[in-house]
Each structure stands twice: as structure tokens, then as C-alpha cells.
A tleap script that builds the chain and sets N, CA, C and O, in Angstrom:
source leaprc.protein.ff14SB
mol = sequence {
  NILE SER PRO ASN PHE HIE GLU LEU PHE PHE
  SER CYS ALA LEU LEU MET GLN GLY SER PHE
  ASN SER THR GLY LEU VAL ILE SER SER LYS
  LEU PRO ARG PHE SER ASP MET TYR THR LEU
  SER ILE SER SER SER GLU PRO LYS SER ILE
  SER ALA GLY LYS PRO VAL GLN PHE THR LYS
  SER VAL THR LYS TRP PHE THR LYS ASP GLY
  ILE LEU VAL GLU GLY LEU PHE TRP LYS ASP
  VAL ASN GLY LEU ILE ASN GLN TYR THR GLY
  GLU SER SER LYS ASN CLYS
}
set mol.1.N position { 6.290 -8.265 0.350 }
set mol.1.CA position { 5.177 -7.486 -0.190 }
set mol.1.C position { 4.169 -8.465 -0.785 }
set mol.1.O position { 4.529 -9.413 -1.483 }
set mol.2.N position { 2.915 -8.210 -0.494 }
set mol.2.CA position { 1.871 -9.113 -0.962 }
set mol.2.C position { 1.706 -9.017 -2.469 }
set mol.2.O position { 1.940 -7.954 -3.043 }
set mol.3.N position { 1.305 -10.118 -3.131 }
set mol.3.CA position { 1.074 -10.081 -4.579 }
set mol.3.C position { 0.004 -9.059 -4.943 }
set mol.3.O position { 0.053 -8.473 -6.025 }
set mol.4.N position { -0.961 -8.837 -4.053 }
set mol.4.CA position { -2.014 -7.860 -4.334 }
set mol.4.C position { -1.467 -6.444 -4.424 }
set mol.4.O position { -2.060 -5.592 -5.086 }
set mol.5.N position { -0.346 -6.185 -3.768 }
set mol.5.CA position { 0.268 -4.864 -3.800 }
set mol.5.C position { 0.610 -4.485 -5.235 }
set mol.5.O position { 0.336 -3.363 -5.662 }
set mol.6.N position { 1.201 -5.404 -5.977 }
set mol.6.CA position { 1.567 -5.135 -7.369 }
set mol.6.C position { 0.319 -4.994 -8.245 }
set mol.6.O position { 0.312 -4.190 -9.177 }
set mol.7.N position { -0.726 -5.758 -7.959 }
set mol.7.CA position { -1.969 -5.636 -8.715 }
set mol.7.C position { -2.580 -4.253 -8.530 }
set mol.7.O position { -3.179 -3.712 -9.460 }
set mol.8.N position { -2.436 -3.680 -7.352 }
set mol.8.CA position { -2.963 -2.334 -7.108 }
set mol.8.C position { -2.297 -1.308 -8.008 }
set mol.8.O position { -2.962 -0.402 -8.510 }
set mol.9.N position { -0.998 -1.438 -8.216 }
set mol.9.CA position { -0.293 -0.473 -9.048 }
set mol.9.C position { -0.765 -0.557 -10.491 }
set mol.9.O position { -0.922 0.467 -11.157 }
set mol.10.N position { -0.991 -1.769 -10.975 }
set mol.10.CA position { -1.494 -1.904 -12.339 }
set mol.10.C position { -2.913 -1.378 -12.445 }
set mol.10.O position { -3.279 -0.783 -13.458 }
set mol.11.N position { -3.717 -1.590 -11.409 }
set mol.11.CA position { -5.072 -1.037 -11.389 }
set mol.11.C position { -5.028 0.474 -11.421 }
set mol.11.O position { -5.834 1.118 -12.091 }
set mol.12.N position { -4.085 1.031 -10.695 }
set mol.12.CA position { -3.914 2.481 -10.669 }
set mol.12.C position { -3.617 2.995 -12.074 }
set mol.12.O position { -4.199 3.987 -12.513 }
set mol.13.N position { -2.722 2.327 -12.770 }
set mol.13.CA position { -2.365 2.749 -14.123 }
set mol.13.C position { -3.571 2.686 -15.053 }
set mol.13.O position { -3.793 3.608 -15.838 }
set mol.14.N position { -4.346 1.618 -14.973 }
set mol.14.CA position { -5.523 1.493 -15.822 }
set mol.14.C position { -6.568 2.549 -15.496 }
set mol.14.O position { -7.186 3.121 -16.393 }
set mol.15.N position { -6.759 2.802 -14.217 }
set mol.15.CA position { -7.706 3.819 -13.784 }
set mol.15.C position { -7.316 5.179 -14.337 }
set mol.15.O position { -8.158 5.915 -14.850 }
set mol.16.N position { -6.055 5.503 -14.231 }
set mol.16.CA position { -5.604 6.819 -14.673 }
set mol.16.C position { -5.649 6.949 -16.187 }
set mol.16.O position { -5.971 8.025 -16.690 }
set mol.17.N position { -5.343 5.908 -16.923 }
set mol.17.CA position { -5.384 5.993 -18.370 }
set mol.17.C position { -6.796 6.262 -18.847 }
set mol.17.O position { -6.989 6.955 -19.846 }
set mol.18.N position { -7.771 5.732 -18.160 }
set mol.18.CA position { -9.148 5.970 -18.540 }
set mol.18.C position { -9.645 7.331 -18.125 }
set mol.18.O position { -10.700 7.762 -18.592 }
set mol.19.N position { -8.926 8.025 -17.264 }
set mol.19.CA position { -9.374 9.301 -16.740 }
set mol.19.C position { -8.930 10.494 -17.578 }
set mol.19.O position { -9.466 11.589 -17.412 }
set mol.20.N position { -7.983 10.309 -18.456 }
set mol.20.CA position { -7.447 11.413 -19.240 }
set mol.20.C position { -7.503 11.057 -20.708 }
set mol.20.O position { -7.200 9.927 -21.091 }
set mol.21.N position { -7.890 12.021 -21.537 }
set mol.21.CA position { -7.924 11.720 -22.961 }
set mol.21.C position { -7.227 12.773 -23.799 }
set mol.21.O position { -7.224 12.666 -25.026 }
set mol.22.N position { -6.632 13.796 -23.176 }
set mol.22.CA position { -5.979 14.836 -23.955 }
set mol.22.C position { -4.603 14.380 -24.456 }
set mol.22.O position { -4.268 14.598 -25.621 }
set mol.23.N position { -3.821 13.764 -23.605 }
set mol.23.CA position { -2.536 13.184 -24.003 }
set mol.23.C position { -2.396 11.863 -23.282 }
set mol.23.O position { -3.096 11.604 -22.303 }
set mol.24.N position { -1.513 11.046 -23.752 }
set mol.24.CA position { -1.254 9.800 -23.050 }
set mol.24.C position { -0.468 10.070 -21.779 }
set mol.24.O position { 0.131 11.133 -21.618 }
set mol.25.N position { -0.476 9.112 -20.892 }
set mol.25.CA position { 0.246 9.256 -19.632 }
set mol.25.C position { 1.372 8.244 -19.547 }
set mol.25.O position { 1.295 7.141 -20.088 }
set mol.26.N position { 2.407 8.652 -18.860 }
set mol.26.CA position { 3.493 7.749 -18.512 }
set mol.26.C position { 3.414 7.586 -16.997 }
set mol.26.O position { 3.643 8.535 -16.247 }
set mol.27.N position { 3.090 6.382 -16.561 }
set mol.27.CA position { 2.995 6.088 -15.145 }
set mol.27.C position { 4.128 5.138 -14.811 }
set mol.27.O position { 4.252 4.061 -15.395 }
set mol.28.N position { 4.943 5.549 -13.873 }
set mol.28.CA position { 6.092 4.738 -13.550 }
set mol.28.C position { 6.138 4.490 -12.050 }
set mol.28.O position { 5.842 5.375 -11.247 }
set mol.29.N position { 6.511 3.289 -11.697 }
set mol.29.CA position { 6.657 2.965 -10.288 }
set mol.29.C position { 8.016 2.300 -10.087 }
set mol.29.O position { 8.530 1.596 -10.955 }
set mol.30.N position { 8.565 2.551 -8.918 }
set mol.30.CA position { 9.901 2.034 -8.651 }
set mol.30.C position { 9.975 1.618 -7.186 }
set mol.30.O position { 9.644 2.392 -6.288 }
set mol.31.N position { 10.403 0.415 -6.969 }
set mol.31.CA position { 10.639 -0.104 -5.627 }
set mol.31.C position { 11.970 -0.851 -5.666 }
set mol.31.O position { 12.012 -2.042 -5.976 }
set mol.32.N position { 13.055 -0.148 -5.349 }
set mol.32.CA position { 14.373 -0.784 -5.427 }
set mol.32.C position { 14.482 -2.006 -4.516 }
set mol.32.O position { 13.863 -2.069 -3.454 }
set mol.33.N position { 15.262 -2.944 -4.949 }
set mol.33.CA position { 15.485 -4.157 -4.169 }
set mol.33.C position { 16.060 -3.797 -2.801 }
set mol.33.O position { 16.938 -2.942 -2.689 }
set mol.34.N position { 15.559 -4.453 -1.782 }
set mol.34.CA position { 15.985 -4.261 -0.395 }
set mol.34.C position { 15.650 -2.872 0.154 }
set mol.34.O position { 16.244 -2.440 1.142 }
set mol.35.N position { 14.717 -2.179 -0.469 }
set mol.35.CA position { 14.317 -0.853 0.000 }
set mol.35.C position { 12.824 -0.848 0.280 }
set mol.35.O position { 12.065 -1.571 -0.365 }
set mol.36.N position { 12.405 -0.041 1.234 }
set mol.36.CA position { 10.986 0.115 1.495 }
set mol.36.C position { 10.434 1.382 0.832 }
set mol.36.O position { 9.242 1.672 0.933 }
set mol.37.N position { 11.308 2.131 0.157 }
set mol.37.CA position { 10.896 3.393 -0.446 }
set mol.37.C position { 10.349 3.170 -1.859 }
set mol.37.O position { 11.058 2.732 -2.766 }
set mol.38.N position { 9.068 3.488 -2.006 }
set mol.38.CA position { 8.355 3.299 -3.267 }
set mol.38.C position { 8.124 4.663 -3.916 }
set mol.38.O position { 7.702 5.608 -3.249 }
set mol.39.N position { 8.400 4.763 -5.213 }
set mol.39.CA position { 8.169 6.001 -5.955 }
set mol.39.C position { 7.144 5.749 -7.046 }
set mol.39.O position { 7.264 4.805 -7.827 }
set mol.40.N position { 6.135 6.608 -7.089 }
set mol.40.CA position { 5.118 6.577 -8.139 }
set mol.40.C position { 5.169 7.917 -8.843 }
set mol.40.O position { 5.117 8.965 -8.198 }
set mol.41.N position { 5.272 7.889 -10.185 }
set mol.41.CA position { 5.387 9.104 -10.982 }
set mol.41.C position { 4.324 9.125 -12.067 }
set mol.41.O position { 3.970 8.088 -12.628 }
set mol.42.N position { 3.819 10.324 -12.355 }
set mol.42.CA position { 2.869 10.526 -13.444 }
set mol.42.C position { 3.396 11.675 -14.295 }
set mol.42.O position { 3.746 12.737 -13.779 }
set mol.43.N position { 3.447 11.450 -15.599 }
set mol.43.CA position { 3.828 12.517 -16.520 }
set mol.43.C position { 3.105 12.291 -17.838 }
set mol.43.O position { 2.538 11.224 -18.076 }
set mol.44.N position { 3.132 13.291 -18.676 }
set mol.44.CA position { 2.485 13.199 -19.982 }
set mol.44.C position { 3.413 12.493 -20.967 }
set mol.44.O position { 4.632 12.650 -20.908 }
set mol.45.N position { 2.827 11.723 -21.865 }
set mol.45.CA position { 3.640 11.093 -22.904 }
set mol.45.C position { 4.017 12.112 -23.980 }
set mol.45.O position { 4.891 11.862 -24.810 }
set mol.46.N position { 3.345 13.260 -23.950 }
set mol.46.CA position { 3.639 14.352 -24.883 }
set mol.46.C position { 3.877 15.619 -24.061 }
set mol.46.O position { 3.011 16.493 -24.019 }
set mol.47.N position { 5.036 15.731 -23.409 }
set mol.47.CA position { 5.272 16.828 -22.474 }
set mol.47.C position { 5.205 18.222 -23.094 }
set mol.47.O position { 5.003 19.200 -22.375 }
set mol.48.N position { 5.369 18.333 -24.407 }
set mol.48.CA position { 5.325 19.652 -25.054 }
set mol.48.C position { 3.912 20.047 -25.465 }
set mol.48.O position { 3.690 21.161 -25.938 }
set mol.49.N position { 2.955 19.137 -25.288 }
set mol.49.CA position { 1.570 19.429 -25.633 }
set mol.49.C position { 1.007 20.496 -24.696 }
set mol.49.O position { 1.353 20.550 -23.516 }
set mol.50.N position { 0.138 21.337 -25.240 }
set mol.50.CA position { -0.475 22.395 -24.437 }
set mol.50.C position { -1.353 21.825 -23.324 }
set mol.50.O position { -1.566 22.480 -22.303 }
set mol.51.N position { -1.858 20.619 -23.517 }
set mol.51.CA position { -2.737 20.023 -22.511 }
set mol.51.C position { -2.004 19.102 -21.534 }
set mol.51.O position { -2.632 18.458 -20.693 }
set mol.52.N position { -0.681 19.043 -21.648 }
set mol.52.CA position { 0.103 18.182 -20.760 }
set mol.52.C position { 0.197 18.795 -19.370 }
set mol.52.O position { 0.422 19.997 -19.222 }
set mol.53.N position { 0.025 17.965 -18.363 }
set mol.53.CA position { 0.215 18.417 -16.983 }
set mol.53.C position { 1.680 18.357 -16.613 }
set mol.53.O position { 2.484 17.718 -17.291 }
set mol.54.N position { 2.015 19.033 -15.524 }
set mol.54.CA position { 3.390 18.977 -15.025 }
set mol.54.C position { 3.624 17.612 -14.387 }
set mol.54.O position { 2.733 17.084 -13.722 }
set mol.55.N position { 4.797 17.038 -14.576 }
set mol.55.CA position { 5.098 15.743 -13.951 }
set mol.55.C position { 5.020 15.840 -12.420 }
set mol.55.O position { 5.419 16.841 -11.825 }
set mol.56.N position { 4.504 14.792 -11.812 }
set mol.56.CA position { 4.407 14.726 -10.357 }
set mol.56.C position { 4.885 13.361 -9.884 }
set mol.56.O position { 4.882 12.391 -10.641 }
set mol.57.N position { 5.290 13.300 -8.638 }
set mol.57.CA position { 5.697 12.010 -8.074 }
set mol.57.C position { 5.649 12.076 -6.558 }
set mol.57.O position { 5.684 13.150 -5.958 }
set mol.58.N position { 5.569 10.912 -5.966 }
set mol.58.CA position { 5.784 10.813 -4.530 }
set mol.58.C position { 6.697 9.641 -4.269 }
set mol.58.O position { 6.734 8.671 -5.026 }
set mol.59.N position { 7.433 9.753 -3.179 }
set mol.59.CA position { 8.273 8.664 -2.696 }
set mol.59.C position { 7.925 8.482 -1.229 }
set mol.59.O position { 8.080 9.396 -0.420 }
set mol.60.N position { 7.453 7.290 -0.901 }
set mol.60.CA position { 7.042 6.991 0.469 }
set mol.60.C position { 7.470 5.584 0.835 }
set mol.60.O position { 7.691 4.729 -0.022 }
set mol.61.N position { 7.578 5.377 2.122 }
set mol.61.CA position { 7.865 4.042 2.616 }
set mol.61.C position { 6.605 3.194 2.495 }
set mol.61.O position { 5.524 3.630 2.891 }
set mol.62.N position { 6.734 1.999 1.956 }
set mol.62.CA position { 5.575 1.112 1.818 }
set mol.62.C position { 5.029 0.705 3.184 }
set mol.62.O position { 3.904 0.215 3.285 }
set mol.63.N position { 5.816 0.906 4.222 }
set mol.63.CA position { 5.336 0.558 5.559 }
set mol.63.C position { 4.146 1.413 5.967 }
set mol.63.O position { 3.403 1.034 6.872 }
set mol.64.N position { 3.950 2.548 5.328 }
set mol.64.CA position { 2.810 3.433 5.619 }
set mol.64.C position { 1.489 2.772 5.212 }
set mol.64.O position { 0.430 3.159 5.707 }
set mol.65.N position { 1.540 1.789 4.324 }
set mol.65.CA position { 0.329 1.178 3.774 }
set mol.65.C position { 0.047 -0.212 4.332 }
set mol.65.O position { -0.905 -0.865 3.904 }
set mol.66.N position { 0.856 -0.671 5.276 }
set mol.66.CA position { 0.689 -2.003 5.834 }
set mol.66.C position { 0.495 -1.936 7.346 }
set mol.66.O position { 1.034 -1.055 8.017 }
set mol.67.N position { -0.286 -2.882 7.871 }
set mol.67.CA position { -0.421 -3.002 9.319 }
set mol.67.C position { 0.843 -3.659 9.872 }
set mol.67.O position { 1.691 -4.131 9.115 }
set mol.68.N position { 0.956 -3.682 11.187 }
set mol.68.CA position { 2.131 -4.324 11.806 }
set mol.68.C position { 2.156 -5.820 11.524 }
set mol.68.O position { 3.196 -6.462 11.667 }
set mol.69.N position { 0.995 -6.388 11.116 }
set mol.69.CA position { 0.921 -7.809 10.771 }
set mol.69.C position { 1.178 -8.066 9.290 }
set mol.69.O position { 1.064 -9.201 8.829 }
set mol.70.N position { 1.526 -7.012 8.537 }
set mol.70.CA position { 1.862 -7.172 7.127 }
set mol.70.C position { 0.668 -7.179 6.189 }
set mol.70.O position { 0.784 -7.649 5.057 }
set mol.71.N position { -0.474 -6.672 6.627 }
set mol.71.CA position { -1.673 -6.639 5.782 }
set mol.71.C position { -1.780 -5.266 5.127 }
set mol.71.O position { -1.719 -4.237 5.800 }
set mol.72.N position { -1.939 -5.267 3.808 }
set mol.72.CA position { -2.065 -4.024 3.058 }
set mol.72.C position { -3.384 -3.336 3.390 }
set mol.72.O position { -4.445 -3.958 3.339 }
set mol.73.N position { -3.316 -2.054 3.729 }
set mol.73.CA position { -4.510 -1.240 3.971 }
set mol.73.C position { -4.728 -0.430 2.688 }
set mol.73.O position { -4.171 0.654 2.515 }
set mol.74.N position { -5.563 -0.992 1.786 }
set mol.74.CA position { -5.733 -0.399 0.463 }
set mol.74.C position { -6.189 1.048 0.512 }
set mol.74.O position { -5.770 1.858 -0.316 }
set mol.75.N position { -7.038 1.383 1.465 }
set mol.75.CA position { -7.549 2.751 1.564 }
set mol.75.C position { -6.437 3.776 1.732 }
set mol.75.O position { -6.506 4.863 1.158 }
set mol.76.N position { -5.411 3.444 2.513 }
set mol.76.CA position { -4.290 4.357 2.704 }
set mol.76.C position { -3.495 4.524 1.413 }
set mol.76.O position { -3.082 5.631 1.065 }
set mol.77.N position { -3.285 3.413 0.709 }
set mol.77.CA position { -2.576 3.480 -0.567 }
set mol.77.C position { -3.347 4.338 -1.561 }
set mol.77.O position { -2.777 5.231 -2.189 }
set mol.78.N position { -4.659 4.066 -1.707 }
set mol.78.CA position { -5.469 4.801 -2.684 }
set mol.78.C position { -5.585 6.271 -2.327 }
set mol.78.O position { -5.701 7.108 -3.223 }
set mol.79.N position { -5.558 6.608 -1.057 }
set mol.79.CA position { -5.584 8.014 -0.648 }
set mol.79.C position { -4.353 8.731 -1.202 }
set mol.79.O position { -4.459 9.843 -1.718 }
set mol.80.N position { -3.199 8.100 -1.095 }
set mol.80.CA position { -1.971 8.690 -1.633 }
set mol.80.C position { -2.002 8.762 -3.152 }
set mol.80.O position { -1.567 9.756 -3.734 }
set mol.81.N position { -2.515 7.712 -3.803 }
set mol.81.CA position { -2.609 7.715 -5.265 }
set mol.81.C position { -3.564 8.816 -5.731 }
set mol.81.O position { -3.251 9.557 -6.663 }
set mol.82.N position { -4.720 8.922 -5.088 }
set mol.82.CA position { -5.675 9.966 -5.474 }
set mol.82.C position { -5.090 11.355 -5.256 }
set mol.82.O position { -5.344 12.262 -6.048 }
set mol.83.N position { -4.317 11.530 -4.200 }
set mol.83.CA position { -3.649 12.806 -3.972 }
set mol.83.C position { -2.689 13.141 -5.097 }
set mol.83.O position { -2.596 14.294 -5.518 }
set mol.84.N position { -1.974 12.136 -5.586 }
set mol.84.CA position { -1.047 12.353 -6.697 }
set mol.84.C position { -1.803 12.669 -7.982 }
set mol.84.O position { -1.389 13.537 -8.750 }
set mol.85.N position { -2.906 11.971 -8.217 }
set mol.85.CA position { -3.734 12.260 -9.393 }
set mol.85.C position { -4.251 13.694 -9.321 }
set mol.85.O position { -4.208 14.420 -10.314 }
set mol.86.N position { -4.734 14.099 -8.160 }
set mol.86.CA position { -5.232 15.467 -7.987 }
set mol.86.C position { -4.121 16.488 -8.200 }
set mol.86.O position { -4.346 17.558 -8.766 }
set mol.87.N position { -2.940 16.152 -7.749 }
set mol.87.CA position { -1.796 17.039 -7.952 }
set mol.87.C position { -1.514 17.175 -9.444 }
set mol.87.O position { -1.254 18.279 -9.925 }
set mol.88.N position { -1.562 16.061 -10.188 }
set mol.88.CA position { -1.302 16.101 -11.634 }
set mol.88.C position { -2.377 16.899 -12.361 }
set mol.88.O position { -2.064 17.684 -13.255 }
set mol.89.N position { -3.622 16.709 -11.992 }
set mol.89.CA position { -4.716 17.389 -12.693 }
set mol.89.C position { -4.940 18.818 -12.190 }
set mol.89.O position { -5.683 19.588 -12.799 }
set mol.90.N position { -4.290 19.165 -11.072 }
set mol.90.CA position { -4.462 20.504 -10.526 }
set mol.90.C position { -5.715 20.649 -9.695 }
set mol.90.O position { -6.103 21.770 -9.363 }
set mol.91.N position { -6.365 19.542 -9.346 }
set mol.91.CA position { -7.568 19.589 -8.534 }
set mol.91.C position { -7.200 19.619 -7.059 }
set mol.91.O position { -6.184 19.062 -6.644 }
set mol.92.N position { -8.040 20.275 -6.283 }
set mol.92.CA position { -7.855 20.307 -4.838 }
set mol.92.C position { -8.584 19.137 -4.225 }
set mol.92.O position { -9.731 18.861 -4.577 }
set mol.93.N position { -7.930 18.445 -3.310 }
set mol.93.CA position { -8.599 17.313 -2.644 }
set mol.93.C position { -9.715 17.812 -1.720 }
set mol.93.O position { -10.576 17.024 -1.327 }
set mol.94.N position { -9.720 19.093 -1.369 }
set mol.94.CA position { -10.767 19.646 -0.517 }
set mol.94.C position { -12.090 19.745 -1.248 }
set mol.94.O position { -13.147 19.790 -0.618 }
set mol.95.N position { -12.042 19.780 -2.590 }
set mol.95.CA position { -13.262 19.875 -3.380 }
set mol.95.C position { -13.971 18.554 -3.523 }
set mol.95.O position { -15.076 18.507 -4.064 }
set mol.96.N position { -13.375 17.488 -3.057 }
set mol.96.CA position { -13.954 16.154 -3.259 }
set mol.96.C position { -14.636 15.670 -2.021 }
set mol.96.O position { -15.180 14.566 -2.008 }
savepdb mol mol.pdb
quit
């Protein structure tokens, strides 16, 4: 996995933290050793708050975001991340 791949996840976390101000967010990512299955989760740091969203996550193979030559296609990754953000906020991706 390219070093830029990990930088994207941290960028995602920073982007999302700046997008919400009602409660803090817990953004978690998991890529088990020797596995291609990556899980990204978003939940509220205050789950009992009235403004907390329902926790969401996706688990996908990282191979979906790379070319056959091993080059990360950032647009595909960000499409999935934005879909997860929309799922957390309750927004429809059709409205964008």
C-alpha cells in the first residue's frame, strides 16, 4: 500500500471533523495485517446526544481503489468516503 494511502485517511478524518460541530466524531479505520479488507467507521463521540448521527461503516477491498499497476485512484476512494459521510449525515448523494 502506498504511503499516500494512509495520508488520505488522515485527510478524511480532518475533513470530517471540520464538517460537523454538534458533537465530536470518532473516525476509525482498520486494515488487518495480510488482508485487503479495509473498514472505515464514523460515529459520534457522544452517542446519547440528540444531535448524534447513527454509526455507519463500510468494509471494502482496497483493490477497488488501485489500478492493476498498484496506483491509487483517489477519486474512487473519495467517492466511497463521501458516500459514507452522506450516509452518516442522512444526505442523499443524488442531491449533490
